[in-house]
C-alpha positions as a Python dict, from the first residue, in 0.01 Angstrom:
ca = {
    (1, 'M'): (0, 0, 0),
    (2, 'A'): (366, 97, 39),
    (3, 'S'): (632, -130, -110),
    (4, 'P'): (807, -345, 151),
    (5, 'S'): (1153, -221, 244),
    (6, 'L'): (1454, -340, 442),
    (7, 'Q'): (1632, -173, 735),
    (8, 'R'): (1970, 3, 703),
    (9, 'R'): (2190, -172, 960),
    (10, 'L'): (2527, -223, 789),
    (11, 'G'): (2832, 3, 813),
    (12, 'L'): (3142, 26, 591),
    (13, 'T'): (3330, -256, 763),
    (14, 'D'): (3026, -485, 747),
    (15, 'A'): (2987, -426, 372),
    (16, 'V'): (3358, -479, 304),
    (17, 'F'): (3359, -810, 492),
    (18, 'I'): (3049, -935, 309),
    (19, 'G'): (3217, -849, -21),
    (20, 'L'): (3542, -1017, 83),
    (21, 'G'): (3350, -1323, 198),
    (22, 'A'): (3213, -1354, -155),
    (23, 'M'): (3540, -1276, -336),
    (24, 'I'): (3790, -1471, -128),
    (25, 'G'): (3602, -1797, -156),
    (26, 'A'): (3686, -2147, -271),
    (27, 'G'): (3832, -2011, -596),
    (28, 'V'): (4147, -1887, -426),
    (29, 'F'): (4225, -2248, -333),
    (30, 'A'): (4125, -2415, -660),
    (31, 'V'): (4125, -2180, -960),
    (32, 'W'): (4500, -2183, -1023),
    (33, 'G'): (4501, -2534, -1170),
    (34, 'P'): (4256, -2464, -1456),
    (35, 'A'): (4411, -2119, -1516),
    (36, 'A'): (4763, -2268, -1538),
    (37, 'D'): (4633, -2541, -1768),
    (38, 'A'): (4502, -2270, -2002),
    (39, 'A'): (4799, -2032, -1993),
    (40, 'G'): (5085, -2168, -1779),
    (41, 'T'): (5277, -1883, -1619),
    (42, 'G'): (5074, -1656, -1848),
    (43, 'L'): (4797, -1681, -1589),
    (44, 'L'): (4971, -1384, -1427),
    (45, 'I'): (4884, -1181, -1737),
    (46, 'G'): (4536, -1335, -1724),
    (47, 'L'): (4506, -1221, -1364),
    (48, 'A'): (4600, -866, -1468),
    (49, 'I'): (4340, -870, -1749),
    (50, 'A'): (4076, -1008, -1514),
    (51, 'A'): (4160, -738, -1260),
    (52, 'V'): (4127, -459, -1518),
    (53, 'V'): (3789, -588, -1640),
    (54, 'A'): (3672, -645, -1283),
    (55, 'F'): (3779, -296, -1179),
    (56, 'G'): (3575, -149, -1465),
    (57, 'N'): (3276, -353, -1349),
    (58, 'A'): (3336, -264, -983),
    (59, 'T'): (3345, 110, -1050),
    (60, 'S'): (3032, 83, -1263),
    (61, 'S'): (2857, -100, -978),
    (62, 'A'): (2981, 158, -727),
    (63, 'Q'): (2866, 453, -939),
    (64, 'L'): (2524, 298, -991),
    (65, 'A'): (2485, 196, -627),
    (66, 'A'): (2551, 553, -512),
    (67, 'A'): (2275, 682, -739),
    (68, 'H'): (2028, 401, -664),
    (69, 'P'): (2063, 288, -299),
    (70, 'T'): (1814, 2, -313),
    (71, 'S'): (1816, -377, -314),
    (72, 'G'): (1863, -568, -637),
    (73, 'G'): (2199, -448, -769),
    (74, 'T'): (2216, -422, -1149),
    (75, 'Y'): (1856, -543, -1178),
    (76, 'A'): (1744, -219, -1013),
    (77, 'Y'): (2009, -8, -1188),
    (78, 'G'): (1922, -145, -1531),
    (79, 'R'): (1554, -71, -1477),
    (80, 'A'): (1626, 284, -1365),
    (81, 'E'): (1884, 376, -1628),
    (82, 'L'): (1793, 166, -1932),
    (83, 'G'): (1441, 31, -1887),
    (84, 'P'): (1258, -271, -1743),
    (85, 'W'): (1376, -522, -2003),
    (86, 'W'): (1743, -445, -1942),
    (87, 'G'): (1689, -473, -1569),
    (88, 'F'): (1508, -803, -1601),
    (89, 'T'): (1783, -949, -1821),
    (90, 'A'): (2049, -853, -1567),
    (91, 'G'): (1849, -977, -1270),
    (92, 'W'): (1759, -1307, -1433),
    (93, 'G'): (2120, -1365, -1537),
    (94, 'F'): (2234, -1299, -1182),
    (95, 'V'): (1973, -1523, -1019),
    (96, 'I'): (2031, -1826, -1243),
    (97, 'G'): (2408, -1790, -1248),
    (98, 'K'): (2453, -1735, -878),
    (99, 'T'): (2204, -2002, -777),
    (100, 'A'): (2430, -2249, -956),
    (101, 'S'): (2728, -2090, -781),
    (102, 'C'): (2561, -2142, -442),
    (103, 'A'): (2530, -2512, -510),
    (104, 'A'): (2889, -2529, -632),
    (105, 'M'): (3015, -2362, -314),
    (106, 'A'): (2814, -2600, -96),
    (107, 'L'): (2959, -2900, -278),
    (108, 'T'): (3309, -2752, -261),
    (109, 'F'): (3278, -2710, 115),
    (110, 'A'): (3160, -3070, 151),
    (111, 'A'): (3448, -3197, -64),
    (112, 'Y'): (3694, -3054, 190),
    (113, 'A'): (3499, -3109, 511),
    (114, 'A'): (3287, -3424, 470),
    (115, 'P'): (3392, -3789, 509),
    (116, 'P'): (3390, -3986, 181),
    (117, 'G'): (3036, -4070, 76),
    (118, 'W'): (2881, -3797, 290),
    (119, 'E'): (2947, -3503, 58),
    (120, 'R'): (2590, -3441, -58),
    (121, 'P'): (2425, -3477, 287),
    (122, 'V'): (2681, -3238, 437),
    (123, 'A'): (2631, -2993, 150),
    (124, 'L'): (2254, -3003, 201),
    (125, 'A'): (2288, -2945, 575),
    (126, 'T'): (2526, -2656, 510),
    (127, 'V'): (2281, -2477, 280),
    (128, 'A'): (2005, -2520, 538),
    (129, 'A'): (2225, -2390, 821),
    (130, 'L'): (2340, -2079, 634),
    (131, 'T'): (1985, -2004, 524),
    (132, 'I'): (1891, -2000, 894),
    (133, 'V'): (2182, -1761, 965),
    (134, 'N'): (2055, -1524, 695),
    (135, 'W'): (1697, -1559, 823),
    (136, 'F'): (1788, -1402, 1158),
    (137, 'G'): (1899, -1079, 998),
    (138, 'V'): (2164, -928, 778),
    (139, 'T'): (2370, -822, 1081),
    (140, 'R'): (2410, -1194, 1163),
    (141, 'T'): (2528, -1244, 805),
    (142, 'A'): (2784, -965, 845),
    (143, 'Q'): (2907, -1100, 1180),
    (144, 'A'): (2950, -1451, 1036),
    (145, 'A'): (3127, -1306, 731),
    (146, 'R'): (3380, -1129, 955),
    (147, 'V'): (3471, -1448, 1139),
    (148, 'I'): (3501, -1650, 819),
    (149, 'V'): (3704, -1388, 629),
    (150, 'V'): (3952, -1342, 914),
    (151, 'G'): (3999, -1719, 936),
    (152, 'V'): (4050, -1753, 561),
    (153, 'L'): (4301, -1467, 546),
    (154, 'L'): (4503, -1622, 829),
    (155, 'T'): (4497, -1957, 649),
    (156, 'L'): (4612, -1797, 324),
    (157, 'A'): (4893, -1620, 509),
    (158, 'V'): (5014, -1956, 643),
    (159, 'G'): (4981, -2121, 302),
    (160, 'V'): (5162, -1843, 117),
    (161, 'T'): (5442, -1830, 377),
    (162, 'A'): (5492, -2206, 351),
    (163, 'S'): (5487, -2192, -31),
    (164, 'I'): (5748, -1919, -39),
    (165, 'S'): (5965, -2133, 189),
    (166, 'A'): (5956, -2422, -61),
    (167, 'P'): (6237, -2458, -318),
    (168, 'D'): (6172, -2247, -627),
    (169, 'A'): (6053, -2426, -942),
    (170, 'P'): (6329, -2368, -1199),
    (171, 'G'): (6264, -2122, -1479),
    (172, 'W'): (5896, -2068, -1401),
    (173, 'L'): (5903, -1692, -1461),
    (174, 'T'): (6067, -1572, -1782),
    (175, 'A'): (5952, -1362, -2074),
    (176, 'G'): (5898, -1680, -2275),
    (177, 'T'): (5687, -1857, -2015),
    (178, 'L'): (5455, -1557, -1977),
    (179, 'G'): (5346, -1597, -2339),
    (180, 'E'): (5327, -1975, -2359),
    (181, 'G'): (4949, -1989, -2340),
    (182, 'G'): (4897, -1770, -2646),
    (183, 'V'): (4629, -1506, -2675),
    (184, 'Y'): (4333, -1742, -2642),
    (185, 'G'): (4481, -1936, -2351),
    (186, 'T'): (4564, -1616, -2166),
    (187, 'L'): (4212, -1480, -2219),
    (188, 'Q'): (4065, -1810, -2108),
    (189, 'S'): (4267, -1792, -1787),
    (190, 'A'): (4139, -1435, -1742),
    (191, 'G'): (3783, -1562, -1782),
    (192, 'L'): (3843, -1821, -1511),
    (193, 'L'): (4015, -1576, -1278),
    (194, 'F'): (3761, -1296, -1331),
    (195, 'F'): (3512, -1458, -1099),
    (196, 'A'): (3752, -1429, -809),
    (197, 'F'): (3649, -1062, -802),
    (198, 'A'): (3277, -1091, -869),
    (199, 'G'): (3182, -1073, -501),
    (200, 'Y'): (3158, -695, -502),
    (201, 'A'): (2815, -742, -659),
    (202, 'R'): (2701, -877, -324),
    (203, 'I'): (2774, -537, -168),
    (204, 'A'): (2562, -361, -431),
    (205, 'T'): (2270, -601, -383),
    (206, 'L'): (2260, -498, -15),
    (207, 'G'): (2206, -133, -107),
    (208, 'E'): (1886, -105, 95),
    (209, 'E'): (2053, -234, 414),
    (210, 'V'): (2368, -15, 422),
    (211, 'R'): (2377, 310, 618),
    (212, 'D'): (2459, 621, 409),
    (213, 'P'): (2473, 407, 91),
    (214, 'Q'): (2570, 690, -147),
    (215, 'R'): (2900, 727, 40),
    (216, 'L'): (2967, 384, 189),
    (217, 'I'): (2880, 146, -96),
    (218, 'P'): (3131, 289, -349),
    (219, 'R'): (3401, 289, -82),
    (220, 'A'): (3320, -66, 29),
    (221, 'I'): (3325, -200, -328),
    (222, 'V'): (3664, -46, -412),
    (223, 'L'): (3820, -143, -77),
    (224, 'A'): (3703, -505, -101),
    (225, 'F'): (3824, -527, -460),
    (226, 'L'): (4174, -394, -379),
    (227, 'I'): (4215, -627, -79),
    (228, 'A'): (4105, -928, -283),
    (229, 'L'): (4341, -834, -568),
    (230, 'A'): (4638, -815, -330),
    (231, 'V'): (4550, -1159, -189),
    (232, 'Y'): (4520, -1318, -533),
    (233, 'I'): (4851, -1177, -654),
    (234, 'A'): (5029, -1313, -346),
    (235, 'V'): (4874, -1659, -384),
    (236, 'A'): (4940, -1676, -760),
    (237, 'V'): (5309, -1593, -723),
    (238, 'A'): (5354, -1829, -426),
    (239, 'V'): (5186, -2125, -600),
    (240, 'L'): (5367, -2082, -931),
    (241, 'G'): (5698, -2030, -753),
    (242, 'A'): (5663, -2355, -558),
    (243, 'L'): (5504, -2582, -819),
    (244, 'G'): (5586, -2422, -1154),
    (245, 'P'): (5320, -2392, -1428),
    (246, 'A'): (5308, -2767, -1507),
    (247, 'G'): (5279, -2866, -1141),
    (248, 'T'): (5011, -2604, -1082),
    (249, 'A'): (4811, -2721, -1384),
    (250, 'A'): (4826, -3083, -1265),
    (251, 'S'): (4711, -3004, -911),
    (252, 'T'): (4353, -3015, -788),
    (253, 'Q'): (4454, -2832, -468),
    (254, 'P'): (4739, -2604, -575),
    (255, 'L'): (4783, -2400, -259),
    (256, 'A'): (4783, -2709, -37),
    (257, 'D'): (5038, -2880, -264),
    (258, 'A'): (5255, -2569, -282),
    (259, 'A'): (5250, -2534, 96),
    (260, 'A'): (5329, -2904, 140),
    (261, 'A'): (5639, -2860, -78),
    (262, 'S'): (5786, -2664, 211),
    (263, 'G'): (5805, -2984, 416),
    (264, 'W'): (5582, -2840, 689),
    (265, 'G'): (5368, -3143, 764),
    (266, 'W'): (5103, -2955, 959),
    (267, 'V'): (5020, -2713, 677),
    (268, 'D'): (4794, -2940, 467),
    (269, 'P'): (4510, -2976, 722),
    (270, 'V'): (4529, -2604, 796),
    (271, 'V'): (4484, -2517, 429),
    (272, 'R'): (4200, -2768, 398),
    (273, 'V'): (4016, -2610, 691),
    (274, 'G'): (4072, -2267, 535),
    (275, 'A'): (3932, -2385, 202),
    (276, 'A'): (3622, -2517, 375),
    (277, 'A'): (3579, -2188, 561),
    (278, 'A'): (3624, -1991, 239),
    (279, 'S'): (3351, -2195, 74),
    (280, 'L'): (3123, -2121, 370),
    (281, 'G'): (3192, -1748, 345),
    (282, 'A'): (3121, -1740, -28),
    (283, 'L'): (2802, -1944, 14),
    (284, 'L'): (2678, -1720, 296),
    (285, 'A'): (2727, -1405, 88),
    (286, 'L'): (2583, -1566, -226),
    (287, 'I'): (2260, -1672, -54),
    (288, 'A'): (2217, -1318, 80),
    (289, 'G'): (2285, -1157, -258),
    (290, 'V'): (2066, -1386, -469),
    (291, 'S'): (1775, -1358, -227),
    (292, 'R'): (1794, -975, -235),
    (293, 'T'): (1785, -971, -614),
    (294, 'T'): (1495, -1218, -610),
    (295, 'F'): (1317, -993, -358),
    (296, 'A'): (1373, -686, -576),
    (297, 'M'): (1247, -862, -890),
    (298, 'A'): (938, -988, -708),
    (299, 'R'): (869, -637, -576),
    (300, 'E'): (856, -518, -939),
    (301, 'H'): (636, -819, -1037),
    (302, 'D'): (912, -970, -1254),
    (303, 'L'): (900, -1277, -1030),
    (304, 'P'): (600, -1399, -824),
    (305, 'V'): (498, -1113, -595),
    (306, 'A'): (467, -1348, -298),
    (307, 'L'): (850, -1347, -280),
    (308, 'A'): (850, -973, -201),
    (309, 'R'): (758, -1014, 166),
    (310, 'V'): (983, -888, 449),
    (311, 'H'): (985, -1070, 782),
    (312, 'P'): (815, -844, 1044),
    (313, 'R'): (1071, -924, 1316),
    (314, 'W'): (1400, -1003, 1140),
    (315, 'H'): (1352, -755, 851),
    (316, 'V'): (1485, -991, 584),
    (317, 'P'): (1322, -1107, 256),
    (318, 'H'): (1245, -1444, 413),
    (319, 'R'): (1029, -1587, 135),
    (320, 'A'): (1290, -1501, -128),
    (321, 'E'): (1558, -1662, 89),
    (322, 'L'): (1351, -1979, 124),
    (323, 'A'): (1290, -1993, -253),
    (324, 'V'): (1661, -1953, -326),
    (325, 'A'): (1750, -2214, -63),
    (326, 'A'): (1500, -2459, -213),
    (327, 'A'): (1650, -2418, -560),
    (328, 'V'): (2004, -2462, -426),
    (329, 'L'): (1904, -2772, -225),
    (330, 'L'): (1749, -2922, -537),
    (331, 'L'): (2067, -2866, -737),
    (332, 'V'): (2290, -3000, -462),
    (333, 'A'): (2077, -3313, -426),
    (334, 'F'): (2047, -3410, -792),
    (335, 'V'): (2291, -3224, -1019),
    (336, 'D'): (2659, -3272, -1097),
    (337, 'L'): (2769, -2910, -1119),
    (338, 'R'): (3116, -2951, -1261),
    (339, 'G'): (2982, -2872, -1608),
    (340, 'A'): (2763, -2587, -1481),
    (341, 'I'): (3047, -2351, -1386),
    (342, 'G'): (3063, -2207, -1737),
    (343, 'F'): (2685, -2159, -1732),
    (344, 'S'): (2716, -1967, -1408),
    (345, 'S'): (2991, -1756, -1562),
    (346, 'F'): (2771, -1670, -1859),
    (347, 'G'): (2496, -1536, -1635),
    (348, 'V'): (2736, -1323, -1429),
    (349, 'L'): (2905, -1173, -1736),
    (350, 'L'): (2562, -1082, -1878),
    (351, 'Y'): (2480, -915, -1545),
    (352, 'Y'): (2796, -702, -1552),
    (353, 'L'): (2753, -615, -1918),
    (354, 'V'): (2423, -449, -1830),
    (355, 'A'): (2590, -273, -1534),
    (356, 'N'): (2852, -120, -1761),
    (357, 'V'): (2596, -7, -2018),
    (358, 'A'): (2381, 148, -1742),
    (359, 'A'): (2677, 331, -1586),
    (360, 'F'): (2785, 450, -1932),
    (361, 'R'): (2448, 624, -1968),
    (362, 'Q'): (2478, 817, -1640),
    (363, 'R'): (2548, 1189, -1664),
    (364, 'G'): (2594, 1494, -1443),
    (365, 'G'): (2634, 1453, -1069),
    (366, 'A'): (2578, 1077, -1089),
    (367, 'R'): (2906, 1024, -1274),
    (368, 'R'): (3196, 936, -1042),
    (369, 'Y'): (3439, 752, -1274),
    (370, 'P'): (3568, 803, -1632),
    (371, 'V'): (3355, 666, -1916),
    (372, 'A'): (3657, 466, -2032),
    (373, 'L'): (3619, 234, -1733),
    (374, 'Q'): (3267, 139, -1841),
    (375, 'V'): (3387, 79, -2197),
    (376, 'I'): (3669, -144, -2072),
    (377, 'G'): (3434, -333, -1843),
    (378, 'G'): (3168, -387, -2110),
    (379, 'I'): (3407, -498, -2384),
    (380, 'G'): (3589, -715, -2132),
    (381, 'C'): (3265, -895, -2040),
    (382, 'L'): (3198, -975, -2405),
    (383, 'V'): (3553, -1096, -2470),
    (384, 'L'): (3566, -1315, -2159),
    (385, 'A'): (3224, -1463, -2239),
    (386, 'A'): (3361, -1561, -2580),
    (387, 'T'): (3628, -1774, -2411),
    (388, 'L'): (3366, -1993, -2239),
    (389, 'P'): (3291, -2341, -2379),
    (390, 'W'): (3022, -2325, -2647),
    (391, 'Q'): (2802, -2564, -2446),
    (392, 'S'): (2795, -2316, -2157),
    (393, 'V'): (2709, -2027, -2387),
    (394, 'A'): (2431, -2227, -2555),
    (395, 'A'): (2281, -2331, -2220),
    (396, 'G'): (2299, -1974, -2093),
    (397, 'V'): (2126, -1834, -2401),
    (398, 'I'): (1846, -2093, -2371),
    (399, 'V'): (1778, -2023, -2002),
    (400, 'V'): (1793, -1646, -2046),
    (401, 'A'): (1555, -1674, -2341),
    (402, 'A'): (1316, -1881, -2126),
    (403, 'G'): (1315, -1607, -1863),
    (404, 'I'): (1248, -1339, -2124),
    (405, 'A'): (962, -1547, -2267),
    (406, 'Y'): (811, -1581, -1917),
    (407, 'R'): (816, -1204, -1868),
    (408, 'A'): (667, -1142, -2214),
    (409, 'V'): (379, -1381, -2142),
    (410, 'R'): (316, -1220, -1801),
    (411, 'L'): (305, -871, -1953),
    (412, 'R'): (68, -984, -2226),
    (413, 'R'): (-169, -1139, -1971),
    (414, 'A'): (-155, -826, -1756),
    (415, 'A'): (-238, -599, -2053),
}
């Protein structure tokens, strides 16, 4: 019996928008406060470090996706280049980390859009609605991503313009302020800001649904990364310029506060709507990406094989999508995820570490980028992981070990 496969329906623009929908999410509205708290104005250096590490990871993902145009992202690449255990470790890290991220995005959307007391019901309804969108085909996902990304970019343009119009915070950008966070604080801000760029993985996980993937996926990953980087630089400078490092660190909604400093009374609700839309875009792309990795792992029997079914009409991995949605709904209903962000980060960094090692091993015609980029990406993943709270690292190690134990038991029973 042939392995189930997906249909290639997405073009370059579709893939770029799905990646942007994942990258330009709720983080662009909220991440500046924690980053400024860690490094002050030095978050600009942290942003540069995060961008360098992310670019190494992005080019590794692009190089691997061109050679292996299939669903599953680094799970599939790790299996092909390094062996099944490497692939499983990457796939499991991605699934557990990004499932937590899905729940966080749903709760973030509800925090902006729901009346007080209704946050969890609205978050639950949102996950259910976006699962239905994904169910009716990946082209629906791409169309929704376009609408959301355009709306978010327009909102950010308004917010940045208003912030630039506000009076400058005195002395926020000097040589001294750039170093005020110290080495550890700057690296911690880089670790927080890194995940602004992690959405390009969603493009790679759709490798079986993109037309001409060897050519389009590398281009889509690099284009989405460069657009997102330009957006984050503009927002970082605008927020710090309006609020200063102390004001940014103290704010739970830095862009909204920076825009409000302009005196434009109508800006705050606009930014809030944009933040809600950004959360929707990120959640939509995350559900699609996690379900594709789950589908790929099930197809290789690393997860229950029943999840490797493709819907006969809509050509999506519908059982994998339902399983992911069920896990996200459970988290949204019962878990406070504020402490789970570091856990999610651990899983994603593990995923990209495997991607860099796999790309490092490629030779001949498969190589598209210098080896140095894979070295930078891999070392960067390890360094940024070391900046995470020890509780997050410990939880990540335990859950990854549980997944490895599950696979070992399954292989022993199958022998």
